[in-house]
N, C-alpha and C positions, 0 to 999 in steps of 0.2 A: 459675160459669164452668165449662165443661167442658174437661178437659185434653184429651180425644181427640174433637173435633167430626167426625172423619172417620167415614164410615161403613166397616163391614167390607168391603164390596164393593170401595172405593176402595182400601183398604191392600192387599187381595189383588191387584188388578190392577197397583199399582205393584211388589209384590213379583215377580210374573211378568214384569213388564217388565225388572226388574233382572236375573232369572235369564237372559231371553233375550239380553240384552247381554252377559252373561258368557259364554255357551256358546262363540261362537267362539274365546275364548282358550284354553279348555280344549281343543277340538278341535285347536287349531293345534298342540300339543305331541304329538300321536300320534306314534309310530314305527312305525305298522302298514306303512308303505311298505318298511322295511328287515327283513332276516332276522336277527333279535336271537339265533337260535340257531347262528348261523354266523359266523365273522371271516375276512377276507381280509388277507394282508399283501402290500403294494403298494410296490414299488421305482419311484422315477423323479424328475423334475425339476418344481419349482413353477414354474407358468406365471404365475399371479396369485394374490394374496391380498386378500381383502376385510374388513377389519375393521369389521364393521357389526352393527346390531341388525336384525331379533331374533336373527339366528343370521350367525357368520362362515363363510366359506367359501373354500376354495381350488381351484384346478384343477391337478391333477398330470396330467403327462405322462409315459406309459409306453413306453419304446422297444421296439420289436418284437425279438424274438428272432432276428435274422437275415432276417425276412421280413415283408414288410406294411408298414402304415403306422403311426405313432405313435399310441397310442389316449390319449384325455383322459378322465380321471374327474374328477367334480365331488364334492368332499368336503365336507360340512356339519358344523359343530360349535356350540358354545354361543355366545352373544353376548359382547362384550367384558367385562362386569361379571363374567361367571362364569370366562372365561379369565384374567383378572387375579388372581383367587384362586389359580390354578394357575401364577402367574408369567410367563404371557404378556405381551407388549407387541404394540404395532402393528407393529413390525419385527420380531417373532418368526420370521416365514417372509417371505422375498424371492424376486423371479422369479429362477430359475438355482439356487436350494438344491437339492441332492440329498439326498433324504429316503426313509426307509421308514415307512410308514404302517399302521397296523393299523386296520381299519374293519368296521363291518357292511355287507354289500352289500346292493343294491336286491333285492327279493324278485322283480322282473319282469326280473333278469338285466341292465338298462341300467348304464352306467357311472358309478355314483355310489354314495357310502357315507356311513355315519354315523361321525364319527371317534372312536377310542379312545385312541390314541397316535402321537405322531410322534417319529421319531429323525432329527437331522440328521446325515448320514452323513460329513459332512467333519470334524464336531467331536464326534460322539457324543453331543450334547445330546439329552436326551428331554424332550419337551413332553407334558405330561399333560393329561387331561381328567377330566371326572367320570365319564366311561365307562371309564376306565383302570383295570385291574386293580390292586389293593391291592398295593403292593411288599412289605407285611408278610407276604401269603399265599403268597409264592413258596416251592416247596418244592424242596429240593436232592435 
């Protein structure tokens, strides 16, 4: 009795199919849309927070400096499993929270960003992510 009755062509075809199925998950995690060489600090009010997979998101409303309409920014971060490792919970951000956000802005200039760190302005609590700078590396 043969242990490998399959022909090499069949094995190769199955391998190729497995690779093609896995490719979308690799492409999904690209951050090419964000300017990774630049960070922006935004201050505003949380309008909504979505604790969901594959990425949690929130909408931040920036008040204009005396002129114009408020500007909404869509901020994306990791999913709940990763955020929990950094101490986040589903209730970490609530509508009405005043926050300061450090993020990578979109390369096309649209009002969206990839989150690094959030500071709740009323309490001073810092919510970190895997993109937050290492607190050990700060120089005085």
